N, C-alpha and C positions, 0 to 999 in steps of 0.2 A: 595744403594744410600743414602747419609746422607743429613740432613738439615744443612747447613753451619752455621745457627744462633744458633742451639741447640746442634748439634753433634749427634742427634738421627736419627734413620733410618726413611726414608720417608714411610708413610703409606697412602693407598688409601682406601676409602670406596665407593664401586660402587653403582651408582644409577641405580636400576633395573626397574624403573617405566615404561620404554619403553616396557618391556617384558609383562606387564599386570600381571596376576596371574599365568602365565605358569611356571615361574621359582621361586625358592626360593632365596631371596636376598643373595648375596655372602658376606662372612665375610671380614673383613679388610685384606688387603694383602700388602706385601712389594715389593720393586723393587730390583732385583738383580744387583749388580755392576759388569758388564762384563769387566770393565777395571781392576779389581782386579784379579790377576792370580789365587789365591786360590778359589775365588768365581766362576770364569770361569770353573775351573777344577771340582769343586763341581757339578755345574749344568750339565756339560758334562757327568760326570761318573754316575750321578743319573739316567740317562736313560738306563744304562746297564741292570738292572733287567727286564726292559720292553722288551728290544730286546731279552733277554734270554727266556722270555716267549713266543716269537714268533711274537711280534709287528713288522710289516713291515715299517711303516711310522708314523712320528710324525707331527701333526698339530701344528705348532708354531704360536699360535694366539696372537694377540695384539703386543706389542713392541713399540707403539708410544706414551707412556705416559710421556716420559721425556721431560718436558717443563718448569717447574718452575725454575725461575732464582736463587732460593736459593738451588737448588740441587747441591751437590758437590760430584764428583766421586773420586775414589782412585787416578786416574792419575792427579787430579787437575782441570779437566774440569767441568764447571758449566752446568746447565740444558739446557739452550738455545743452547750452543755450542755443547752439546752431543746429542740433540734431533734426528738428522738424522742418525748419525753414530751408535747410540745405537742399532737400529734395525738390522744393518749389523752385529754387534758383536754377538747379540742374535741368528740370523739365522746361522752364521758361527759356533757358539758353538754347536748348536743342529745337524747341518750337520756333524760336526767332530764326534759327538757321534754316529751317524748312520754309519759313515765310519769306526769307530773303532769296533762297537759292533753288527750292524745289519747284519743278516745272508744273506739277500737278497740284501745288498748294500744300499748306501745312497740315500735317496730321501726325500724331504721336502714339506710341504704344508703350506706355511706361508702367512700372511696377510700384514704385514707392511714391506716395503723394501726401499732400497736406492741404490745408485751407488755401484756396485759390487755384488749385490744380485743375479744377473744372474748366478753366480757361485754356488749358493745354491738353485737349482730349486726345486719346482716351487711355484707360487703365486696364490692367488685368490682374488677377489675384495671386501672383507669385507661383510658387511651386507646391501644389497640393499633393498630398499622398494619393497614390493610385488605389484607393479603396472606397467603400461606400461612405465612410466618414469624411473623406476628402471631397466627395461629390456634394454631400449635404452642407459641409463647411463653406464650399465655394458658392453655393446658392445663397446661404445666409450672408456671406460676405458681400455678394452682389447687391442684395436688398439693403444691407446697412450702408453700403457706399452710396447707393442711389438716394437714401434718406439724408445723406450728408450733402447733397447738392451736386453730385457728379452724374451726368446723364448716361455715359457710355462705359460699358464694362464687359470683360470677357473672362474666360478661364482656360486653363490648359486641358483640352478635352481628353479624357482618358486618364487624367492624372499625371503628375510629373515623376515623383519619386516611386521607385519600385516597379518592376515590370511583372505584374501579377498574371498577365494573360487572362484576365477575368472577362470573357466575352460578353456576359450579361451586363456587367458594369460598363463596359465600353459602349454598348448600344444605348444604354439609358443615359450615359453622359452626353452622347451625341444628340439624343432627343431633347435633352434639357438646353443644350447650348444652341440649338436652332433658334431659340427665342432669347437671344442676347444681341447686343449691338454688333459684335463681330465674332468670328469663329476661328479657332486654331486648334488643330489636332497636334498635340505636343507632349513629349515626355521622354524619359530615359528608356530606350527600346523602341521598337516599331509601334507606330500609332495609325498606320494606314488601315482602313476597314478590311482589306483583303488579307491582313496579317492575323486576323481573328477567325473564329469558326464561321462557317458559311452563313448560318442563321443570323449571327450578329452582324456580319458583313452586309447582308441584305437589309437588316433593320436600320443599320447606320446609313446606308445609302438611300433608303426611303426617306429618312429624316433629312438628309442633305439635299435631296431633290426637292423636298418641300421647302427648304430654306430658299433655294433659288426661285421657286415659284412665289415665295412671299416677299421677294425683293421690293416690289412697288409698295407694299404695305410697310416694310422696314424702312424704306427711304422717307415715306410719309411720316412715320413715327420718329425718325431721327430728326427731321426738320422741325417737328413739333417740340422735340426735346431741346433743340438748339434755341428755339424762340421763347420757350417757357421755363426751362430749367427742370421740368419734370423728367425723371429718368425714363429710359425705355422699358426697364424692368422696375415695376412699381409694387412695393409691399402693400399688402391689403389695407393697412392703416393709412397709407397715403392715398390709395386709389378710392377707398370708401370711408372717408372721415365721418360720415353720418351714420355708419352702420358698425357700431362698436363690436357686435357679435363677431364680425369677420376679422377683427384685429388679432385674435389669438391664433390664426391659421398662418403660421410663419414659414411654412414649406410650400407655399404656392404664391403666385404673383400675377399681376396684370402686365401683359406685354403690349404696351400702347394703350389705347382706349377701349378695344373691343375683344381682345383675346385673354382668356384666363387660362393659365398654365399651372398644372400640378405635377411636377416631375416625379418619376418613380425613384425613390431613395433607398430601396432595400431590395433584396433578391426575391423573386417569386411573382413580381408583377401586380401586387395589391396596392392600390392607391385609394386614399380618402381625401376628398376635397369639399370645401364649403362653396356653394353658389349663392352670391348675394341676391338682394331683391331683384325681381324681374324674371324674364324667361331666357333660357339659355339652350344652345344647340351643341351637341357633341360634334367637333370638327370632323371626326372620323366618318360619321354617317348621317349627320343631321338629326340624330335622335333628340327629342325634345325633353327638357327638364324645367320644372318650376324652381324658382329661386328660393332663398331663405331656407335651405336644407343642406344636409350633408349627403354627399353622393359617394358611393363606393364602386370602384371599377376593378375587375380582374383583367388585367391587360396581357394580350399576347406580346411577344417580344417586339414586334414591330408596330405596336399601337401606343398612342400617347393620350394622356388625359388632358385634352385641350378643348375649351369650350368658347363659343362665340355668343355674344349678345344677340338676342333675336332682333332682326331688323337692321343689324349692322351690315355695311358693305365692305368686304375685305378685297382689295384690289390684288389680283394675282397675275403673275407674269407667265412666261413659257418655261417649260421643263427643258433646261439647257445643260450642257456638260462643261461649261466654262464660265 
């Protein structure tokens, strides 16, 4: 991307102050012009050696830096006009590289997206704050992105910015993340379960073990999402279009067709969720609940507010360590 005033390549110098002393400041970097056929091919084919080494997936980070009105692309577009579509071209390029060269097939883990990016799955929600607001915002972002037509979403489990060492938050974030398309524990500072208090470590591990047991259901749900476009995490208004009373409950969601999840988004373990029409079972112990009511739960740290439609069959796999 060129500066239309000088004809020189646009350069960025990243401000790393938000990272504290954890990371070394990045050097100046340029922006590739994905509207230029040769630049596009160069970036695509540069991934070939990585895939030949055995890399399975590329994390296509950033992509949202095109914004200066003085930026000029090869096709004549200026920065503001190119801002949204640039990220689509970027993701498309890397996805095509994986399609051409990756031995296990194409899959992406990208941060910045635009209309059409559902064709190059999947995405995650950037770098959230490691606090309760970051957890709640990540959930709302997931449901909003799903309503935009993108089926696969994840978040940085535990939060990215600030290493607060909040064990309760970490446990609850793991529990919420189990019910997403994919899972990554990631942030500035340690995010391994054993780096937190023992009770939180046990709660996180319990949730992650459930994740592995749910893999047959998750694969089934992912296949359905690919075929229908319905996201794996479904806002209540999307899952229950004929039950308007459920639409206002924006902090809960359906994971696939049969699991209703209400993450704990504040300290203390108190959760309220709305159960739509029908009969529901608490996943924890098969306790029965009638639908069309608000249910309140006081959860222990290792408990989750997850409900199953009565009569649904949830395929489960083995409890494995890998």
